[in-house]
Each structure stands twice: as structure tokens, then as C-alpha cells.
C-alpha positions in Angstrom: 0.0 0.0 0.0 2.8 2.4 0.9 4.4 1.7 -2.6 1.1 2.4 -4.3 0.6 5.6 -2.4 4.2 6.6 -2.9 4.9 7.1 0.8 7.6 5.7 3.1 6.8 2.9 5.6 8.3 5.0 8.4 6.2 8.0 7.4 3.0 6.0 7.3 3.8 4.4 10.7 4.4 7.8 12.3 1.1 9.1 10.8 -0.9 6.1 12.1 0.2 6.5 15.7 0.2 10.3 15.7 -2.1 11.8 18.3 -4.6 14.4 17.3 -3.6 18.0 17.9 -5.4 20.2 20.4 -6.8 22.1 17.4 -8.2 19.0 15.8 -9.8 17.9 19.1 -11.4 21.3 19.5 -12.6 21.2 15.9 -14.3 17.8 16.3 -15.9 18.8 19.6 -17.2 22.0 18.0 -18.6 19.9 15.1 -20.4 17.6 17.5 -22.0 20.6 19.3 -23.1 22.2 16.1 -24.6 19.0 14.8 -26.4 18.4 18.1 -27.9 21.9 18.1 -28.9 21.6 14.5 -30.6 18.3 15.0 -32.3 19.5 18.2 -33.8 22.3 16.3 -35.4 19.8 14.0 -33.0 20.8 11.2 -34.5 24.2 11.1 -31.8 26.6 12.5 -29.4 28.3 10.2 -25.9 29.4 11.2 -27.0 32.6 13.0 -29.2 30.8 15.5 -26.7 27.9 15.9 -24.1 30.5 16.7 -26.3 32.1 19.3 -26.9 28.7 20.9 -23.2 28.1 21.1 -22.6 31.4 22.8 -25.3 30.5 25.3 -23.2 27.3 26.0 -20.1 29.5 26.6 -18.5 28.4 23.3 -16.5 31.2 21.8 -16.6 31.0 18.0 -17.4 33.3 15.2 -20.6 33.1 13.2 -18.5 32.8 10.0 -16.8 29.7 11.4 -20.1 28.2 12.3 -21.4 28.9 8.8 -18.4 27.3 7.2 -18.5 24.1 9.4 -22.2 23.7 8.8 -21.6 24.0 5.0 -18.8 21.4 5.2 -21.0 19.0 7.3 -24.0 19.5 4.9 -26.2 21.0 7.6 -28.7 23.2 5.8 -31.9 24.6 7.2 -34.9 22.8 5.6 -37.4 25.7 5.9 -39.3 26.8 2.7 -40.9 30.0 1.5 -44.0 31.2 3.3 -47.6 31.1 2.1 -49.6 34.3 2.4 -53.3 34.3 3.3 -55.6 37.0 4.7 -59.1 37.1 6.4 -62.1 38.8 4.8 -62.3 42.5 5.8 -65.1 43.3 3.3 -68.0 43.8 5.7 -70.1 46.6 7.2 -69.4 45.8 10.9 -67.8 48.5 13.2 -64.0 48.4 13.5 -61.6 49.8 16.1 -58.9 52.4 15.5 -55.3 51.2 15.3 -54.3 51.8 18.9 -51.3 49.5 18.8 -49.6 51.6 16.0 -46.9 49.0 15.5 -45.5 49.3 19.1 -44.4 45.7 19.3 -41.9 46.1 22.2 -44.0 45.5 25.3 -42.6 45.8 28.9 -44.6 43.0 30.6 -46.6 39.9 30.0 -50.4 40.1 29.4 -50.3 43.7 28.4 -50.8 43.3 24.6 -52.1 40.4 22.6 -52.3 40.1 18.9 -54.3 37.5 16.9 -54.9 36.3 13.4 -56.1 33.3 11.3 -54.2 31.2 8.8 -54.9 28.3 6.4 -53.4 24.8 6.5 -53.9 22.5 3.4 -54.6 18.8 3.9 -55.8 16.1 1.5 -59.3 16.4 3.2 -59.4 20.1 2.6 -58.5 23.3 4.5 -57.9 23.5 8.2 -58.0 26.9 9.8 -55.8 28.0 12.7 -56.6 31.0 14.9 -53.7 32.1 17.1 -53.3 34.5 20.0 -49.8 35.8 20.8 -48.5 37.8 23.8 -46.2 40.5 22.4 -44.0 40.6 25.4 -42.7 37.0 25.1 -43.9 36.1 21.6 -45.6 33.1 23.3 -48.7 31.7 21.7 -51.0 31.9 24.7 -54.1 30.4 22.9 -55.0 28.8 19.6 -57.8 26.8 18.0 -58.3 24.8 14.8 -61.5 24.1 12.9 -62.7 23.1 9.4 -64.5 26.5 9.0 -63.3 30.1 9.3 -66.0 31.3 11.6 -66.3 33.7 14.6 -66.5 30.6 16.8 -62.9 29.7 15.7 -61.5 33.0 17.0 -63.8 33.1 20.0 -62.5 29.7 21.2 -58.9 30.7 20.7 -59.4 33.9 22.8 -61.2 32.0 25.5 -58.3 29.5 25.7 -55.8 32.3 25.9 -57.7 34.0 28.7 -58.2 30.8 30.7 -54.6 29.9 30.4 -53.1 33.3 31.2 -55.7 34.9 33.5 -54.6 38.5 32.9 -55.0 40.5 36.1 -55.4 43.8 34.4 -57.0 45.1 31.2 -54.9 44.5 28.1 -54.8 45.7 24.5 -56.2 43.3 22.0 -55.1 43.8 18.4 -56.4 42.0 15.2 -57.0 42.7 11.6 -60.4 43.9 10.4 -61.7 40.4 9.6 -65.4 39.8 10.0 -64.7 37.2 12.7 -63.0 39.7 14.9 -65.5 42.5 14.1 -68.5 40.3 14.9 -70.9 41.3 17.7 -70.1 38.1 19.7 -66.4 38.6 19.6 -66.6 42.2 20.6 -68.9 41.3 23.5 -66.3 38.9 24.7 -63.6 41.6 24.6 -65.9 43.7 26.8 -66.5 40.8 29.2 -62.7 40.4 29.5 -62.2 44.2 29.8 -59.9 44.2 26.8 -59.3 47.3 24.7 -59.8 46.7 21.0 -57.4 47.7 18.3 -57.4 46.8 14.6 -54.9 47.1 11.7 -55.4 49.8 9.1 -57.1 48.6 5.9 -54.6 46.8 3.7 -51.6 47.3 6.0 -50.1 43.9 6.9 -47.3 45.5 8.9 -49.8 46.6 11.6 -50.1 43.0 12.7 -46.6 41.9 11.6 -45.7 39.8 14.7 -48.6 37.3 14.5 -48.3 37.1 10.7 -44.6 36.4 11.2 -45.6 33.5 13.5 -47.9 32.0 10.9 -45.1 32.4 8.3 -42.7 30.6 10.6 -45.1 27.7 11.3 -45.7 27.3 7.5 -41.9 27.4 6.7 -40.9 25.1 9.6 -43.8 22.6 9.6 -46.8 23.0 7.2 -44.9 23.0 3.9 -42.4 20.4 5.0 -45.1 17.8 5.5 -48.1 16.6 3.5 -51.0 16.0 5.8 -53.4 13.3 4.7 -56.1 14.2 7.2 -57.1 17.3 9.2 -56.6 15.2 12.4 -53.0 14.5 11.5 -52.4 18.2 10.9 -54.1 19.1 14.3 -51.8 16.8 16.2 -48.6 18.0 14.5 -49.6 21.7 14.9 -50.5 21.2 18.5 -47.1 19.6 19.2 -45.2 22.2 17.3 -46.8 25.2 19.1 -46.9 23.8 22.7 -43.6 21.9 22.7 -41.3 23.4 20.1 -42.3 27.0 19.4 -43.2 28.0 22.9 -40.7 25.8 24.7 -37.6 25.2 22.6 -37.4 27.6 19.7 -35.2 30.7 20.4 -36.3 34.2 19.1 -34.0 37.0 18.1 -36.6 39.6 19.2 -36.5 38.4 22.8 -32.7 38.0 23.1 -32.5 34.5 21.7 -34.6 33.0 24.5 -37.6 30.8 24.1 -41.1 32.4 24.8 -41.6 30.3 28.0 -38.1 31.2 29.3 -38.6 34.9 28.6 -42.0 34.9 30.3 -40.5 33.2 33.4 -37.6 35.7 33.5 -40.0 38.5 34.0 -41.4 37.2 37.3 -38.2 37.3 39.4 -37.4 40.7 38.0 -40.8 42.0 38.8 
């Protein structure tokens, strides 16, 4: 073999018994950490988030190095482009002014909630998801899925959010101008919960950007990576994604690369 490779026997022997250098050991250890973080993110994190997770683990390394290693290891985020859908705002129901005014940085939990509806395709037809987000932590505090996009869909999502969080003070509730949110029954529920209503300006998607961003994320990281045969299959996967992964494990740049549940808990000792 040495003759075929044109190397000396002594040189081959020295190479075979040579110990790994400290640099090589560090490199392999870093590769294992990067691979573990990437797989733990369900193969969704790109190099920026993997880099932030390494820093949280007290690993000093540049994002450029992380990006290069991930490329060499073939670790590429499997997210896909988002799908855009909107609710029906062509109605004659009363609407609220835009009180939120794109003030997305909130100082405490249960002060401002935002909500929206999105569509999920299955082989059985559409499944509709209504979500309620706390702007402070970006936590999804309530959600509900149904086969029809009705006022009952959003009412149930809000009831679940209220029962889970039990806000002690009045909060600001922001949505788009969809007929579901403008309905008499939904507005009566806001009054019962002592919530102040706020709605996006007509045709301005940026007024409700945070909850729309969440629906974009769940589509990129789950909905369009899987093909759901049934609505029930979609329900189970979406429930697990929101409650276990999104709220509990997925880090967010807008809250200092913490998870929503971590960030919410961090407020309590400080308060």
C-alpha cells in the first residue's frame, strides 16, 4: 500500500500513531456541538441561531466559522418559503382604530395580545388556525383549529388564551379587520374580559406583523415540510409544534434568543 501511495513505511507508521492535535480535538468537539444543536432544532436553525446557541453554552466561536462548518457538514436549514393568506375584511361591521400603532416592544406579559387566522392545506381540505400571541414574550397563549373560518374559531382561541393566562389587568387586543373579529359576539367577549380593542389599518399587513410572522414561521418550519393526509393529522402536529417546540424550545431574536416560555418566566423574578 505504501508503494502504491508513494509514501515511506516509516512516514506511514508515524502518521498512524500520531495523536490528534489540540486544534483537531477542539474542531471535532465543535462539530459535535453544532450537529447536536442543528438536529435538536429539527434541522430548522441556520448558522445565526446555531451560533447564538453556542454562545449560550459559553462556546466562543465566530458566526463565520459556524457557517463554514455547517456547510462542510452538509447541515442546511430545511425551511421553505412562506404562504400568504388573509381574512375577509369586506364587511359593514364596526371596526376599532389602530391603537397598537406597530408598538411591538412590550414591557410586561399580558399587556398586549395580537391575533390572526391562517390556512393549512390537507388532503381532506382546508384546516383553519386562529392564534393569540403575547407580544412581550412572543408566546402563543391560545389557539384553536377548525374546518371552517367562523367567529367561533377565533372566540374559542381567545377563551383558551384568557383561561390559560388569566390576565389580572385590562390589556390591549389587536387583530385585523376580519369579520370574525369585528363580529358582535367577539366584541362582546372583549368587553367581558375588559380588553381594549385595536385593529390594523385597511390593507396594511405591517400593523399585525408579529402574529403574521408566526404564521409564516409555522408554515416554513412545519406545514410545507409535511403533507397532511387528514385534518386530524395536521391538528396533532400543529398542537405539538406550538406547545412543545415553538413556545418551549425555539429561540427568538426579538427576545434576546430566549424561548417564549423562558422569557416569560424571566420577568417574574425581575418583577
